[in-house]
Backbone as numpy.savetxt, mean C-alpha at the origin, in Angstrom:
# Nx Ny Nz CAx CAy CAz Cx Cy Cz
7.11 14.77 12.76 6.18 15.04 11.27 5.06 14.75 11.60
3.64 14.95 11.28 2.33 14.77 11.43 1.48 14.25 10.12
0.48 12.97 10.34 0.14 13.18 9.07 -1.19 14.31 8.82
-1.34 14.81 7.83 -2.63 15.50 7.08 -2.81 15.11 6.22
-3.45 15.77 5.82 -4.36 15.71 4.83 -2.76 16.57 3.50
-2.06 16.87 3.85 -0.65 16.45 2.55 0.48 16.42 4.22
1.19 15.17 4.40 2.34 15.35 4.71 3.39 14.51 4.76
4.70 15.11 5.13 6.10 14.86 5.17 6.24 13.47 5.77
7.03 12.38 5.10 7.21 11.22 5.64 8.28 10.66 5.00
9.19 9.80 5.49 10.52 9.54 5.23 9.85 8.07 5.31
9.76 7.35 3.84 9.18 6.56 3.87 10.51 5.39 2.96
10.25 3.94 3.17 10.92 3.49 3.18 12.38 3.46 3.77
12.14 3.27 4.63 13.25 3.38 5.86 13.48 1.87 6.73
14.89 1.48 7.20 15.05 0.84 8.00 13.37 -0.03 8.70
13.63 -1.25 9.04 12.88 -2.10 10.01 12.34 -1.38 11.50
11.20 -1.05 12.34 11.54 -0.53 13.72 11.62 -2.33 14.42
12.48 -2.22 15.44 13.15 -3.13 15.99 11.37 -3.49 17.07
11.10 -2.92 17.07 9.20 -3.30 17.72 8.23 -4.05 17.15
8.98 -4.22 15.43 7.66 -5.42 14.86 8.72 -6.06 14.21
7.58 -7.50 14.12 8.13 -8.41 13.68 7.59 -9.15 12.26
8.02 -10.41 11.57 7.44 -10.61 10.44 8.04 -12.20 9.95
7.35 -12.82 9.40 8.11 -14.34 9.13 8.39 -14.38 7.57
9.04 -14.54 6.80 9.17 -14.28 5.75 9.06 -15.87 5.07
7.81 -15.71 3.91 8.12 -17.40 4.01 8.64 -16.98 1.94
9.19 -15.96 1.23 9.43 -16.19 0.50 11.27 -15.27 0.08
12.19 -15.78 -0.58 13.34 -15.04 -0.55 13.65 -13.82 -0.74
15.22 -13.69 -0.92 15.48 -12.28 -1.49 14.98 -11.71 -1.75
15.21 -10.33 -2.34 14.54 -9.58 -3.51 15.93 -8.97 -4.28
15.40 -9.32 -5.32 16.50 -9.40 -6.77 16.72 -7.90 -7.39
15.33 -8.03 -7.36 15.42 -6.40 -8.25 15.37 -5.04 -7.82
16.12 -4.14 -8.16 16.39 -2.61 -8.04 15.44 -2.60 -7.10
15.96 -1.88 -5.66 14.87 -1.43 -4.35 14.37 0.60 -5.05
12.77 0.03 -5.22 12.93 1.28 -5.88 12.82 2.62 -4.93
12.84 3.89 -5.42 13.79 4.83 -4.60 12.95 5.33 -3.32
13.43 6.45 -2.76 12.91 6.09 -1.72 11.85 7.69 -2.11
10.74 7.64 -0.89 9.93 8.75 -1.19 9.88 9.59 0.13
9.06 10.98 -0.43 9.43 11.64 1.39 7.82 12.66 1.66
7.04 12.11 0.42 5.57 12.92 0.31 4.42 11.66 0.30
3.83 11.85 1.04 2.53 11.20 0.97 1.12 12.11 1.17
0.39 11.44 0.63 -0.95 12.91 0.52 -2.19 12.04 0.98
-2.91 12.18 1.42 -4.65 11.79 1.63 -5.40 12.42 0.17
-5.54 11.99 -0.36 -5.94 12.58 -2.04 -7.03 11.95 -2.12
-8.72 12.00 -1.93 -9.83 11.34 -2.33 -10.12 11.47 -3.91
-9.45 12.67 -4.00 -10.55 13.18 -5.65 -9.44 12.36 -6.85
-8.35 12.07 -6.41 -7.26 11.59 -7.74 -7.87 10.09 -7.75
-9.20 9.63 -7.00 -9.24 7.95 -7.27 -11.02 8.29 -7.80
-11.61 8.19 -8.63 -12.56 8.39 -9.53 -13.34 6.59 -9.60
-14.27 6.24 -9.07 -15.09 5.18 -9.23 -16.15 5.15 -10.79
-16.14 4.00 -10.71 -17.41 3.44 -11.87 -18.73 2.57 -11.54
-19.78 3.00 -10.90 -20.50 3.00 -10.13 -21.66 1.30 -10.40
-20.98 1.14 -12.02 -21.32 -0.10 -13.02 -20.54 -1.20 -12.73
-19.15 -0.62 -12.81 -17.92 -2.15 -12.62 -17.33 -1.90 -11.39
-18.06 -1.15 -10.09 -17.08 -1.27 -9.20 -15.73 -1.30 -9.33
-15.13 -0.21 -10.09 -13.71 -0.01 -10.40 -13.38 1.31 -9.73
-12.11 1.46 -8.81 -11.69 2.96 -8.66 -10.83 2.99 -10.07
-10.41 3.94 -10.51 -9.42 4.48 -11.13 -8.48 5.46 -11.13
-7.43 5.51 -10.32 -6.38 6.16 -9.64 -5.55 6.75 -11.19
-5.35 8.17 -12.01 -5.11 8.62 -12.87 -4.34 10.24 -13.02
-3.05 10.50 -12.78 -2.96 11.56 -13.27 -1.58 11.82 -13.68
-1.90 13.02 -14.66 -0.35 13.46 -15.07 -0.02 15.19 -14.78
-0.15 15.54 -13.47 0.00 16.29 -12.63 1.08 17.43 -12.24
2.09 17.71 -13.10 3.58 17.94 -12.60 3.71 18.40 -11.34
3.09 18.81 -10.82 2.93 19.25 -9.08 3.53 18.31 -8.52
2.82 17.13 -8.39 3.65 15.94 -8.20 4.57 15.61 -7.99
5.74 15.89 -9.22 6.95 15.81 -9.04 8.00 16.80 -8.05
8.89 16.06 -7.71 9.94 16.45 -6.80 10.77 16.13 -6.95
11.90 16.01 -5.80 13.20 15.12 -5.95 12.85 13.75 -4.76
11.86 13.78 -4.17 11.66 12.26 -3.56 9.97 11.97 -3.70
9.41 12.58 -4.39 7.68 11.52 -5.39 7.07 11.83 -4.29
5.75 11.35 -4.45 4.30 11.38 -3.61 4.18 9.82 -3.39
3.60 9.41 -2.35 2.72 8.89 -2.79 1.25 9.21 -2.08
-0.32 8.67 -3.10 -0.97 9.55 -2.50 -1.87 8.38 -2.42
-3.08 8.39 -0.83 -3.84 7.19 -0.66 -5.29 7.84 -0.40
-5.82 6.49 -0.47 -7.49 7.54 -0.35 -7.84 5.72 0.69
-9.18 6.34 1.49 -10.01 4.95 2.47 -10.90 5.58 1.88
-11.71 4.19 1.64 -12.74 4.12 1.11 -14.26 3.28 1.88
-13.51 2.18 2.93 -14.28 1.05 3.08 -14.28 1.52 5.31
-15.36 1.10 5.73 -14.92 0.72 7.07 -15.22 -0.54 7.51
-14.04 -0.93 8.46 -14.23 -2.34 9.44 -15.24 -2.11 9.96
-16.32 -2.34 10.40 -18.08 -2.13 11.10 -17.52 -3.47 12.37
-16.86 -4.80 12.38 -17.06 -5.74 13.14 -15.87 -5.21 14.27
-16.06 -6.26 15.56 -14.47 -5.98 16.34 -13.96 -6.90 15.69
-13.97 -7.88 14.67 -12.82 -8.45 14.27 -12.28 -7.96 12.86
-11.72 -8.32 12.27 -10.90 -7.86 11.26 -11.45 -8.60 10.18
-11.98 -7.59 9.40 -12.65 -8.19 8.02 -11.81 -8.18 7.06
-10.91 -9.37 6.56 -10.18 -9.06 5.40 -10.35 -8.77 3.90
-9.70 -7.92 3.74 -9.85 -6.71 2.59 -8.79 -7.05 1.36
-9.26 -7.83 0.21 -8.88 -8.01 -0.77 -9.90 -7.32 -1.91
-8.54 -6.95 -2.83 -8.21 -5.78 -4.04 -7.51 -6.55 -5.14
-8.34 -7.09 -6.52 -7.26 -6.77 -7.17 -7.24 -5.36 -8.20
-5.57 -5.17 -8.32 -5.15 -3.65 -8.24 -4.23 -4.57 -10.35
-4.44 -3.28 -10.68 -3.20 -3.30 -12.12 -3.52 -2.12 -12.42
-2.34 -1.59 -13.10 -0.80 -0.98 -13.25 -0.68 -0.73 -15.08
-1.71 0.32 -15.16 -1.65 0.54 -17.00 -0.65 1.62 -17.76
0.22 2.43 -16.45 1.30 3.22 -16.95 1.72 3.66 -15.80
3.34 4.72 -16.20 3.92 4.90 -14.75 5.19 4.68 -14.58
5.72 4.66 -13.91 7.46 4.28 -13.42 6.86 2.78 -13.04
7.85 1.62 -13.29 8.01 0.52 -13.65 7.72 -0.21 -11.78
8.95 0.42 -11.06 9.66 0.14 -10.53 8.45 0.59 -8.82
7.72 2.00 -8.85 6.81 2.83 -8.07 5.42 1.91 -8.02
5.57 1.96 -6.54 4.59 1.27 -5.79 2.77 1.13 -5.84
2.49 0.63 -6.19 0.56 0.44 -5.39 -0.03 -0.60 -5.26
-0.73 -0.13 -4.03 -1.43 -1.47 -3.58 -2.67 -0.66 -2.74
-2.70 -1.23 -0.86 -4.13 -1.45 -0.45 -3.59 -0.65 0.93
-4.43 0.35 1.58 -3.48 0.63 3.06 -5.20 -0.05 4.00
-4.90 -0.18 5.10 -6.08 -0.65 5.91 -5.45 -0.35 7.86
-6.17 -0.86 8.38 -6.21 -0.44 9.86 -5.79 1.09 10.26
-6.30 1.67 9.16 -6.48 3.56 9.79 -6.97 3.34 10.73
-6.39 4.09 11.65 -7.16 5.29 12.85 -6.10 5.88 13.64
-6.57 6.11 14.63 -5.60 6.94 15.37 -5.10 6.19 17.11
-4.27 5.81 17.74 -3.82 5.23 18.06 -2.90 6.10 18.91
-3.61 6.50 20.57 -3.11 7.46 21.37 -2.83 8.62 20.67
-3.68 9.47 20.34 -4.10 10.61 19.56 -2.78 10.79 18.38
-2.69 9.54 17.60 -1.63 9.80 16.23 -1.90 8.95 15.25
-2.23 9.52 14.23 -2.62 8.86 12.93 -1.57 7.31 12.67
-2.11 6.41 12.40 -1.41 5.03 12.31 -2.57 4.47 10.97
-1.41 3.85 10.22 -2.14 3.13 9.08 -1.13 2.04 8.63
-1.28 1.00 8.00 -1.11 -0.35 7.52 -0.68 -0.48 5.63
0.12 -0.92 5.34 -0.11 -0.50 3.99 1.18 -1.53 2.88
0.18 -2.14 2.41 1.12 -3.06 1.61 0.90 -2.60 -0.21
2.22 -2.47 -0.55 2.62 -2.12 -2.00 3.40 -3.38 -2.50
2.85 -2.94 -4.01 3.56 -3.99 -5.21 4.30 -3.29 -6.37
4.80 -4.13 -6.80 5.27 -2.89 -8.19 5.32 -3.52 -9.40
5.27 -3.51 -10.74 5.46 -3.87 -12.03 6.52 -5.31 -11.90
7.22 -4.72 -11.32 9.01 -5.86 -11.32 8.67 -6.74 -10.59
8.13 -7.36 -9.96 7.22 -8.52 -9.43 7.77 -8.19 -7.72
8.11 -7.03 -7.13 8.69 -6.51 -5.46 7.52 -6.10 -4.94
7.29 -6.57 -3.97 6.84 -6.02 -3.01 7.10 -5.57 -1.22
6.09 -4.45 -0.79 6.45 -4.83 0.93 6.02 -4.19 1.65
5.32 -4.74 2.79 4.88 -4.43 4.21 5.01 -3.56 5.25
4.30 -2.24 5.18 4.45 -1.21 5.98 3.73 -0.32 6.62
4.13 0.52 8.19 3.02 0.80 8.32 3.55 2.55 8.95
2.29 3.70 8.61 2.70 4.45 9.13 1.99 5.21 10.27
3.20 5.89 11.22 2.79 6.05 12.51 3.06 7.40 12.83
2.80 8.36 13.04 2.43 9.49 13.28 3.36 10.38 12.27
2.81 9.91 11.17 4.00 11.03 9.97 4.72 10.08 9.26
5.66 8.78 9.62 6.84 8.06 9.74 6.07 6.38 8.87
7.32 6.46 7.92 6.92 4.74 7.29 8.38 4.25 7.73
7.58 2.78 8.16 8.86 2.16 8.46 8.30 1.00 7.71
9.21 -0.08 6.92 9.27 -1.40 6.51 8.85 -2.28 7.76
7.95 -3.27 7.87 7.44 -4.41 7.91 8.35 -5.99 8.13
8.90 -5.43 6.93 9.86 -6.66 6.16 10.69 -6.77 5.22
11.38 -5.75 6.08 13.42 -5.14 5.92 13.20 -4.98 4.50
12.22 -4.12 3.67 12.11 -3.31 2.47 11.63 -4.32 1.30
11.48 -3.95 0.12 10.82 -4.37 -0.57 12.14 -5.75 -1.09
10.80 -6.67 -1.24 11.07 -8.65 -1.53 10.89 -8.83 -2.90
11.45 -9.36 -3.52 11.01 -9.98 -4.30 9.80 -11.46 -4.10
9.08 -11.90 -5.11 7.95 -12.75 -4.90 7.29 -13.64 -6.12
7.40 -14.69 -6.74 7.06 -15.45 -7.75 5.62 -14.99 -7.71
5.55 -14.95 -6.74 3.13 -14.70 -6.03 3.01 -13.88 -7.02
3.78 -12.87 -7.80 3.56 -11.69 -8.08 2.94 -11.43 -9.72
2.32 -11.04 -10.64 2.40 -11.35 -11.97 2.85 -9.65 -12.31
3.89 -10.37 -12.70 5.02 -8.80 -13.56 4.10 -8.53 -14.83
4.35 -6.86 -15.01 4.09 -5.99 -16.13 2.83 -5.75 -16.14
2.78 -4.35 -17.21 1.28 -3.69 -17.36 0.56 -4.27 -17.71
-0.88 -4.00 -17.26 -1.69 -3.98 -17.54 -2.55 -5.96 -17.02
-1.05 -6.01 -15.90 -1.73 -7.04 -15.25 -2.39 -7.41 -13.78
-3.20 -8.11 -14.37 -4.09 -8.23 -13.08 -3.06 -8.65 -11.64
-2.99 -8.14 -10.39 -2.78 -8.88 -9.11 -4.19 -9.08 -8.01
-4.26 -9.86 -7.20 -5.24 -10.02 -6.41 -4.30 -9.82 -5.02
-4.54 -8.73 -4.55 -3.65 -8.82 -2.91 -4.89 -9.38 -1.60
-4.48 -10.07 -0.50 -5.48 -10.08 0.04 -4.81 -10.10 1.62
-5.31 -9.40 2.37 -4.85 -9.11 3.91 -6.03 -9.47 4.91
-5.79 -10.70 5.62 -6.47 -11.53 6.42 -5.36 -11.61 7.88
-6.74 -11.88 9.50 -6.08 -11.93 10.44 -6.56 -13.02 10.68
-5.32 -13.85 11.07 -5.57 -15.18 12.49 -5.91 -14.20 14.02
-7.26 -14.38 14.83 -6.87 -13.69 16.31 -6.66 -14.82 17.34
-6.02 -15.99 16.61 -5.52 -16.61 17.90 -3.84 -16.87 17.76
-3.05 -16.52 16.76 -1.54 -16.03 16.70 -1.44 -14.80 16.45
-2.77 -14.18 16.42 -2.85 -12.53 16.76 -1.21 -11.99 15.33
-1.45 -12.48 14.25 -0.77 -12.05 12.98 -1.44 -11.72 11.70
-1.43 -10.83 11.16 -2.02 -11.24 9.74 -1.32 -12.12 8.72
-1.85 -12.18 7.23 -1.37 -12.83 6.17 -1.86 -12.30 5.39
-0.60 -11.89 4.39 -0.61 -11.15 3.23 -0.81 -12.73 2.19
-1.81 -12.09 1.36 -1.70 -13.38 0.26 -1.89 -12.83 -1.14
-1.07 -13.23 -2.20 -1.00 -12.52 -3.31 -1.28 -13.71 -4.21
-2.76 -12.80 -5.02 -2.84 -14.02 -6.13 -3.81 -15.21 -5.35
-3.98 -15.78 -4.63 -4.01 -16.78 -3.62 -2.98 -18.04 -2.91
-1.80 -16.78 -3.34 -0.62 -17.72 -2.48 -0.26 -16.95 -1.28
-0.14 -18.04 -0.29 0.13 -17.49 1.16 1.88 -16.80 0.77
1.89 -15.14 1.37 2.87 -14.72 0.44 4.19 -14.47 2.30
3.06 -14.05 2.94 4.05 -13.10 4.32 3.26 -13.40 5.36
3.83 -13.42 7.06 3.00 -13.26 7.68 3.38 -11.85 8.20
2.89 -11.47 9.58 3.53 -9.97 9.68 2.52 -9.62 11.21
3.06 -8.70 11.59 2.27 -8.56 12.92 3.01 -6.61 13.35
2.12 -5.86 13.80 3.01 -4.70 14.22 1.82 -5.05 16.06
2.75 -3.87 16.46 3.27 -4.00 18.27 2.56 -2.75 19.27
2.04 -2.34 18.12 0.13 -1.57 18.27 -0.30 -1.89 18.97
-1.21 -1.22 19.66 -2.51 -1.92 20.25 -3.78 -1.26 19.42
-3.58 -1.76 18.22 -4.68 -1.50 17.28 -6.20 -2.07 17.56
-7.26 -1.48 16.94 -8.85 -1.93 17.25 -9.19 -2.00 15.72
-9.74 -2.89 15.77 -10.86 -2.93 13.96 -11.55 -2.52 13.63
-12.47 -2.08 14.81 -13.69 -1.54 14.12 -13.69 0.23 14.29
-14.29 0.73 12.95 -14.58 1.42 12.90 -12.89 1.90 12.05
-11.80 0.87 11.69 -10.50 1.58 10.78 -11.13 1.48 9.47
-9.97 1.64 9.24 -10.79 2.34 7.52 -9.44 1.60 6.30
-9.95 1.10 5.46 -9.27 0.50 4.39 -9.36 1.37 3.16
-8.26 1.34 2.00 -8.89 1.89 0.36 -7.39 1.27 -0.21
-6.73 2.15 -0.62 -6.13 2.37 -1.94 -4.76 3.07 -1.66
-3.45 2.68 -2.43 -2.62 3.65 -2.33 -1.74 3.52 -3.70
-1.35 4.67 -4.32 -0.65 4.56 -5.24 1.09 5.61 -4.85
2.02 5.33 -5.68 3.25 5.60 -5.25 3.25 6.54 -6.79
3.73 7.85 -6.87 4.06 8.59 -7.93 5.86 8.82 -8.40
6.01 8.01 -8.66 8.22 8.15 -8.79 8.46 9.99 -9.21
9.41 9.82 -8.64 10.07 11.40 -8.68 10.68 11.75 -10.25
10.60 10.27 -11.41 10.79 10.62 -12.54 10.09 10.24 -13.68
8.81 10.70 -13.10 7.63 9.92 -14.18 7.63 10.92 -14.94
6.88 10.45 -16.39 7.44 10.99 -17.57 5.93 11.94 -17.70
5.74 12.61 -16.42 4.75 14.02 -16.90 5.22 15.23 -17.81
3.95 15.92 -18.11 2.68 15.57 -18.24 2.37 14.39 -19.81
3.54 14.26 -20.26 3.22 13.18 -21.60 2.66 11.74 -21.26
2.77 10.46 -19.34 2.39 9.84 -20.02 1.94 9.94 -18.54
1.00 9.22 -17.89 0.39 9.72 -16.86 0.15 8.45 -15.71
0.45 8.54 -14.53 0.58 7.21 -14.06 -1.47 6.67 -13.93
-1.49 5.54 -14.13 -2.58 5.10 -14.16 -2.89 4.02 -13.83
-3.29 3.58 -12.72 -3.43 2.49 -11.87 -5.24 2.46 -11.80
-5.82 0.94 -11.69 -7.34 0.12 -11.25 -7.21 -0.25 -10.32
-8.48 -0.28 -9.23 -8.41 -1.07 -8.18 -9.58 -1.74 -8.33
-10.18 -2.87 -7.57 -11.36 -3.06 -7.53 -11.33 -4.41 -6.38
-12.25 -3.94 -5.41 -12.55 -4.57 -4.30 -13.41 -5.69 -4.67
-12.77 -6.50 -3.99 -14.26 -7.85 -4.78 -14.11 -8.59 -3.11
-15.32 -9.17 -3.64 -15.77 -10.28 -2.24 -14.18 -11.50 -2.05
-14.88 -12.08 -0.41 -14.09 -12.67 0.24 -13.98 -13.92 -0.19
């Protein structure tokens, strides 16, 4: 399966042995979000307000409803240095299924001719997951969805997601609302310069379209 502008992907499958991660928090108590098998890069669904710098994802189009759902992502920023430039985004979900995730993508690039990116998703139930997509296949980097007290639950509630990188230890750190949440690594020989970052939103297979849209806001903040 290949990543194109619209590509199939088996998402939320078991962790690959090649990836490692140190978890700081305990086991997930909330129901695991349903699997998603279609992911699409679609910049037009993310509109921006030039005055506020806030990006809004919103859709109630029934074409996105299928038995497995959709994940829609966009990349907006370029890492311009040889080192990893930390990504900090304030996210807020206004409507849509509570279990469906939203968050960020980063380190988007090609490795050995295959598309690659890393993603962090949270949901309004207080769960998060870290994963990567390699050549159209998603794999968790943290054994699936996990519960975290660091996440502010509910609709219309702001959460700040930050990903940084320790060049000495060669691992990433996910911080949620200023609290260290999880360390993780990938085995791929990734490069930071000219890689891209942006936002991601999951559309569940049982959204109440067209009556109720999925709406999520994103704001890139300073470090």
